[in-house]
PDB file with SEQRES, HELIX, SHEET and CRYST1 records, atoms N, CA, C and O in Angstrom:
SEQRES   1 A   40  UNK UNK UNK UNK UNK UNK UNK UNK UNK UNK UNK UNK UNK          
SEQRES   2 A   40  UNK UNK UNK UNK UNK UNK UNK UNK UNK UNK UNK UNK UNK          
SEQRES   3 A   40  UNK UNK UNK UNK UNK UNK UNK UNK UNK UNK UNK UNK UNK          
SEQRES   4 A   40  UNK                                                          
HELIX    1 AA1 UNK A    5  UNK A   15  1                                  11    
HELIX    2 AA2 UNK A   27  UNK A   29  5                                   3    
HELIX    3 AA3 UNK A   30  UNK A   39  1                                  10    
CRYST1    1.000    1.000    1.000  90.00  90.00  90.00 P 1           1          
ATOM      1  N   UNK A   1      -8.353  -5.257 -10.083  1.00  0.00           N  
ATOM      2  CA  UNK A   1      -9.509  -6.071  -9.956  1.00  0.00           C  
ATOM      3  C   UNK A   1     -10.388  -5.724  -8.801  1.00  0.00           C  
ATOM      4  O   UNK A   1      -9.891  -5.581  -7.684  1.00  0.00           O  
ATOM      5  N   UNK A   2     -11.666  -5.579  -9.009  1.00  0.00           N  
ATOM      6  CA  UNK A   2     -12.563  -5.247  -7.965  1.00  0.00           C  
ATOM      7  C   UNK A   2     -12.966  -6.471  -7.198  1.00  0.00           C  
ATOM      8  O   UNK A   2     -13.204  -7.528  -7.781  1.00  0.00           O  
ATOM      9  N   UNK A   3     -13.046  -6.339  -5.894  1.00  0.00           N  
ATOM     10  CA  UNK A   3     -13.457  -7.439  -5.001  1.00  0.00           C  
ATOM     11  C   UNK A   3     -14.925  -7.279  -4.661  1.00  0.00           C  
ATOM     12  O   UNK A   3     -15.444  -6.166  -4.584  1.00  0.00           O  
ATOM     13  N   UNK A   4     -15.603  -8.440  -4.454  1.00  0.00           N  
ATOM     14  CA  UNK A   4     -16.930  -8.379  -4.004  1.00  0.00           C  
ATOM     15  C   UNK A   4     -16.899  -8.239  -2.468  1.00  0.00           C  
ATOM     16  O   UNK A   4     -15.846  -8.395  -1.850  1.00  0.00           O  
ATOM     17  N   UNK A   5     -18.038  -7.951  -1.873  1.00  0.00           N  
ATOM     18  CA  UNK A   5     -18.109  -7.884  -0.475  1.00  0.00           C  
ATOM     19  C   UNK A   5     -17.733  -9.205   0.233  1.00  0.00           C  
ATOM     20  O   UNK A   5     -17.079  -9.201   1.276  1.00  0.00           O  
ATOM     21  N   UNK A   6     -18.151 -10.293  -0.344  1.00  0.00           N  
ATOM     22  CA  UNK A   6     -17.848 -11.604   0.183  1.00  0.00           C  
ATOM     23  C   UNK A   6     -16.372 -11.913   0.134  1.00  0.00           C  
ATOM     24  O   UNK A   6     -15.839 -12.525   1.060  1.00  0.00           O  
ATOM     25  N   UNK A   7     -15.674 -11.487  -0.963  1.00  0.00           N  
ATOM     26  CA  UNK A   7     -14.278 -11.652  -1.049  1.00  0.00           C  
ATOM     27  C   UNK A   7     -13.516 -10.788  -0.054  1.00  0.00           C  
ATOM     28  O   UNK A   7     -12.481 -11.217   0.456  1.00  0.00           O  
ATOM     29  N   UNK A   8     -14.000  -9.578   0.237  1.00  0.00           N  
ATOM     30  CA  UNK A   8     -13.389  -8.736   1.208  1.00  0.00           C  
ATOM     31  C   UNK A   8     -13.491  -9.346   2.568  1.00  0.00           C  
ATOM     32  O   UNK A   8     -12.543  -9.344   3.353  1.00  0.00           O  
ATOM     33  N   UNK A   9     -14.714  -9.893   2.843  1.00  0.00           N  
ATOM     34  CA  UNK A   9     -14.841 -10.599   4.179  1.00  0.00           C  
ATOM     35  C   UNK A   9     -13.874 -11.776   4.289  1.00  0.00           C  
ATOM     36  O   UNK A   9     -13.269 -11.985   5.340  1.00  0.00           O  
ATOM     37  N   UNK A  10     -13.728 -12.531   3.230  1.00  0.00           N  
ATOM     38  CA  UNK A  10     -12.772 -13.617   3.232  1.00  0.00           C  
ATOM     39  C   UNK A  10     -11.327 -13.138   3.426  1.00  0.00           C  
ATOM     40  O   UNK A  10     -10.587 -13.778   4.173  1.00  0.00           O  
ATOM     41  N   UNK A  11     -10.903 -12.071   2.806  1.00  0.00           N  
ATOM     42  CA  UNK A  11      -9.609 -11.537   2.998  1.00  0.00           C  
ATOM     43  C   UNK A  11      -9.356 -11.144   4.434  1.00  0.00           C  
ATOM     44  O   UNK A  11      -8.270 -11.370   4.969  1.00  0.00           O  
ATOM     45  N   UNK A  12     -10.399 -10.532   5.082  1.00  0.00           N  
ATOM     46  CA  UNK A  12     -10.279 -10.087   6.478  1.00  0.00           C  
ATOM     47  C   UNK A  12     -10.161 -11.335   7.364  1.00  0.00           C  
ATOM     48  O   UNK A  12      -9.316 -11.361   8.259  1.00  0.00           O  
ATOM     49  N   UNK A  13     -10.984 -12.372   7.140  1.00  0.00           N  
ATOM     50  CA  UNK A  13     -10.933 -13.625   7.911  1.00  0.00           C  
ATOM     51  C   UNK A  13      -9.554 -14.214   7.790  1.00  0.00           C  
ATOM     52  O   UNK A  13      -9.003 -14.649   8.801  1.00  0.00           O  
ATOM     53  N   UNK A  14      -8.967 -14.255   6.625  1.00  0.00           N  
ATOM     54  CA  UNK A  14      -7.663 -14.866   6.440  1.00  0.00           C  
ATOM     55  C   UNK A  14      -6.588 -14.086   7.119  1.00  0.00           C  
ATOM     56  O   UNK A  14      -5.665 -14.672   7.686  1.00  0.00           O  
ATOM     57  N   UNK A  15      -6.676 -12.722   7.081  1.00  0.00           N  
ATOM     58  CA  UNK A  15      -5.738 -11.890   7.810  1.00  0.00           C  
ATOM     59  C   UNK A  15      -5.759 -12.121   9.296  1.00  0.00           C  
ATOM     60  O   UNK A  15      -4.722 -12.008   9.950  1.00  0.00           O  
ATOM     61  N   UNK A  16      -6.866 -12.430   9.828  1.00  0.00           N  
ATOM     62  CA  UNK A  16      -7.063 -12.642  11.286  1.00  0.00           C  
ATOM     63  C   UNK A  16      -6.844 -14.160  11.636  1.00  0.00           C  
ATOM     64  O   UNK A  16      -7.065 -14.559  12.779  1.00  0.00           O  
ATOM     65  N   UNK A  17      -6.433 -14.952  10.698  1.00  0.00           N  
ATOM     66  CA  UNK A  17      -6.302 -16.376  10.917  1.00  0.00           C  
ATOM     67  C   UNK A  17      -7.476 -17.131  11.512  1.00  0.00           C  
ATOM     68  O   UNK A  17      -7.332 -18.037  12.333  1.00  0.00           O  
ATOM     69  N   UNK A  18      -8.634 -16.714  11.057  1.00  0.00           N  
ATOM     70  CA  UNK A  18      -9.900 -17.354  11.495  1.00  0.00           C  
ATOM     71  C   UNK A  18      -9.928 -18.684  10.793  1.00  0.00           C  
ATOM     72  O   UNK A  18      -9.662 -18.765   9.594  1.00  0.00           O  
ATOM     73  N   UNK A  19     -10.255 -19.758  11.548  1.00  0.00           N  
ATOM     74  CA  UNK A  19     -10.340 -21.089  10.896  1.00  0.00           C  
ATOM     75  C   UNK A  19     -11.668 -21.721  11.064  1.00  0.00           C  
ATOM     76  O   UNK A  19     -11.902 -22.786  10.494  1.00  0.00           O  
ATOM     77  N   UNK A  20     -12.563 -21.132  11.816  1.00  0.00           N  
ATOM     78  CA  UNK A  20     -13.925 -21.585  11.970  1.00  0.00           C  
ATOM     79  C   UNK A  20     -14.902 -20.495  11.827  1.00  0.00           C  
ATOM     80  O   UNK A  20     -14.731 -19.429  12.420  1.00  0.00           O  
ATOM     81  N   UNK A  21     -15.940 -20.714  11.053  1.00  0.00           N  
ATOM     82  CA  UNK A  21     -16.970 -19.692  10.836  1.00  0.00           C  
ATOM     83  C   UNK A  21     -18.348 -20.397  11.031  1.00  0.00           C  
ATOM     84  O   UNK A  21     -18.616 -21.458  10.467  1.00  0.00           O  
ATOM     85  N   UNK A  22     -19.201 -19.746  11.862  1.00  0.00           N  
ATOM     86  CA  UNK A  22     -20.497 -20.249  12.112  1.00  0.00           C  
ATOM     87  C   UNK A  22     -21.512 -19.361  11.358  1.00  0.00           C  
ATOM     88  O   UNK A  22     -21.320 -18.155  11.201  1.00  0.00           O  
ATOM     89  N   UNK A  23     -22.593 -20.007  10.905  1.00  0.00           N  
ATOM     90  CA  UNK A  23     -23.581 -19.232  10.201  1.00  0.00           C  
ATOM     91  C   UNK A  23     -24.761 -20.088   9.960  1.00  0.00           C  
ATOM     92  O   UNK A  23     -24.826 -21.205  10.473  1.00  0.00           O  
ATOM     93  N   UNK A  24     -25.729 -19.602   9.177  1.00  0.00           N  
ATOM     94  CA  UNK A  24     -26.920 -20.303   8.818  1.00  0.00           C  
ATOM     95  C   UNK A  24     -27.259 -19.996   7.410  1.00  0.00           C  
ATOM     96  O   UNK A  24     -27.032 -18.876   6.951  1.00  0.00           O  
ATOM     97  N   UNK A  25     -27.807 -20.967   6.685  1.00  0.00           N  
ATOM     98  CA  UNK A  25     -28.083 -20.777   5.322  1.00  0.00           C  
ATOM     99  C   UNK A  25     -29.214 -19.792   5.109  1.00  0.00           C  
ATOM    100  O   UNK A  25     -30.139 -19.706   5.917  1.00  0.00           O  
ATOM    101  N   UNK A  26     -29.132 -19.043   4.008  1.00  0.00           N  
ATOM    102  CA  UNK A  26     -30.158 -18.067   3.665  1.00  0.00           C  
ATOM    103  C   UNK A  26     -29.696 -17.232   2.488  1.00  0.00           C  
ATOM    104  O   UNK A  26     -28.504 -17.145   2.196  1.00  0.00           O  
ATOM    105  N   UNK A  27     -30.665 -16.617   1.816  1.00  0.00           N  
ATOM    106  CA  UNK A  27     -30.337 -15.896   0.619  1.00  0.00           C  
ATOM    107  C   UNK A  27     -29.344 -14.785   0.806  1.00  0.00           C  
ATOM    108  O   UNK A  27     -28.605 -14.477  -0.129  1.00  0.00           O  
ATOM    109  N   UNK A  28     -29.290 -14.196   1.911  1.00  0.00           N  
ATOM    110  CA  UNK A  28     -28.409 -13.007   2.165  1.00  0.00           C  
ATOM    111  C   UNK A  28     -26.930 -13.424   2.284  1.00  0.00           C  
ATOM    112  O   UNK A  28     -26.055 -12.583   2.082  1.00  0.00           O  
ATOM    113  N   UNK A  29     -26.642 -14.615   2.584  1.00  0.00           N  
ATOM    114  CA  UNK A  29     -25.301 -14.994   2.817  1.00  0.00           C  
ATOM    115  C   UNK A  29     -24.746 -16.025   1.756  1.00  0.00           C  
ATOM    116  O   UNK A  29     -23.644 -16.548   1.918  1.00  0.00           O  
ATOM    117  N   UNK A  30     -25.515 -16.287   0.709  1.00  0.00           N  
ATOM    118  CA  UNK A  30     -25.110 -17.258  -0.290  1.00  0.00           C  
ATOM    119  C   UNK A  30     -23.786 -16.791  -0.933  1.00  0.00           C  
ATOM    120  O   UNK A  30     -22.945 -17.647  -1.206  1.00  0.00           O  
ATOM    121  N   UNK A  31     -23.557 -15.544  -1.180  1.00  0.00           N  
ATOM    122  CA  UNK A  31     -22.304 -15.076  -1.802  1.00  0.00           C  
ATOM    123  C   UNK A  31     -21.139 -15.377  -0.904  1.00  0.00           C  
ATOM    124  O   UNK A  31     -20.058 -15.714  -1.387  1.00  0.00           O  
ATOM    125  N   UNK A  32     -21.333 -15.261   0.424  1.00  0.00           N  
ATOM    126  CA  UNK A  32     -20.274 -15.576   1.333  1.00  0.00           C  
ATOM    127  C   UNK A  32     -19.909 -17.058   1.348  1.00  0.00           C  
ATOM    128  O   UNK A  32     -18.741 -17.432   1.461  1.00  0.00           O  
ATOM    129  N   UNK A  33     -20.932 -17.879   1.230  1.00  0.00           N  
ATOM    130  CA  UNK A  33     -20.687 -19.313   1.117  1.00  0.00           C  
ATOM    131  C   UNK A  33     -19.898 -19.666  -0.138  1.00  0.00           C  
ATOM    132  O   UNK A  33     -18.979 -20.484  -0.102  1.00  0.00           O  
ATOM    133  N   UNK A  34     -20.288 -19.012  -1.289  1.00  0.00           N  
ATOM    134  CA  UNK A  34     -19.527 -19.184  -2.476  1.00  0.00           C  
ATOM    135  C   UNK A  34     -18.069 -18.744  -2.380  1.00  0.00           C  
ATOM    136  O   UNK A  34     -17.182 -19.374  -2.956  1.00  0.00           O  
ATOM    137  N   UNK A  35     -17.836 -17.682  -1.665  1.00  0.00           N  
ATOM    138  CA  UNK A  35     -16.466 -17.161  -1.518  1.00  0.00           C  
ATOM    139  C   UNK A  35     -15.755 -18.152  -0.518  1.00  0.00           C  
ATOM    140  O   UNK A  35     -14.576 -18.428  -0.737  1.00  0.00           O  
ATOM    141  N   UNK A  36     -16.351 -18.658   0.481  1.00  0.00           N  
ATOM    142  CA  UNK A  36     -15.719 -19.704   1.317  1.00  0.00           C  
ATOM    143  C   UNK A  36     -15.243 -20.879   0.516  1.00  0.00           C  
ATOM    144  O   UNK A  36     -14.124 -21.357   0.703  1.00  0.00           O  
ATOM    145  N   UNK A  37     -16.108 -21.365  -0.402  1.00  0.00           N  
ATOM    146  CA  UNK A  37     -15.779 -22.464  -1.222  1.00  0.00           C  
ATOM    147  C   UNK A  37     -14.601 -22.157  -2.146  1.00  0.00           C  
ATOM    148  O   UNK A  37     -13.748 -23.019  -2.357  1.00  0.00           O  
ATOM    149  N   UNK A  38     -14.540 -20.953  -2.698  1.00  0.00           N  
ATOM    150  CA  UNK A  38     -13.411 -20.543  -3.556  1.00  0.00           C  
ATOM    151  C   UNK A  38     -12.119 -20.443  -2.838  1.00  0.00           C  
ATOM    152  O   UNK A  38     -11.077 -20.713  -3.433  1.00  0.00           O  
ATOM    153  N   UNK A  39     -12.119 -20.051  -1.526  1.00  0.00           N  
ATOM    154  CA  UNK A  39     -10.929 -19.799  -0.814  1.00  0.00           C  
ATOM    155  C   UNK A  39     -10.365 -20.999  -0.107  1.00  0.00           C  
ATOM    156  O   UNK A  39      -9.260 -20.936   0.433  1.00  0.00           O  
ATOM    157  N   UNK A  40     -11.148 -22.170  -0.095  1.00  0.00           N  
ATOM    158  CA  UNK A  40     -10.707 -23.296   0.689  1.00  0.00           C  
ATOM    159  C   UNK A  40      -9.459 -23.929   0.128  1.00  0.00           C  
ATOM    160  O   UNK A  40      -8.957 -24.904   0.686  1.00  0.00           O  
TER     161      UNK A  40                                                      
END                                                                             
């Protein structure tokens, strides 16, 4: 199964035990927000 860039970022954050992520809404990061919702 191929992972999207957002899913790869989520896997890296999970490996590093990151529990807080700061950001701002915008078109470029919407896929990351979707991945955050899927991984919660």
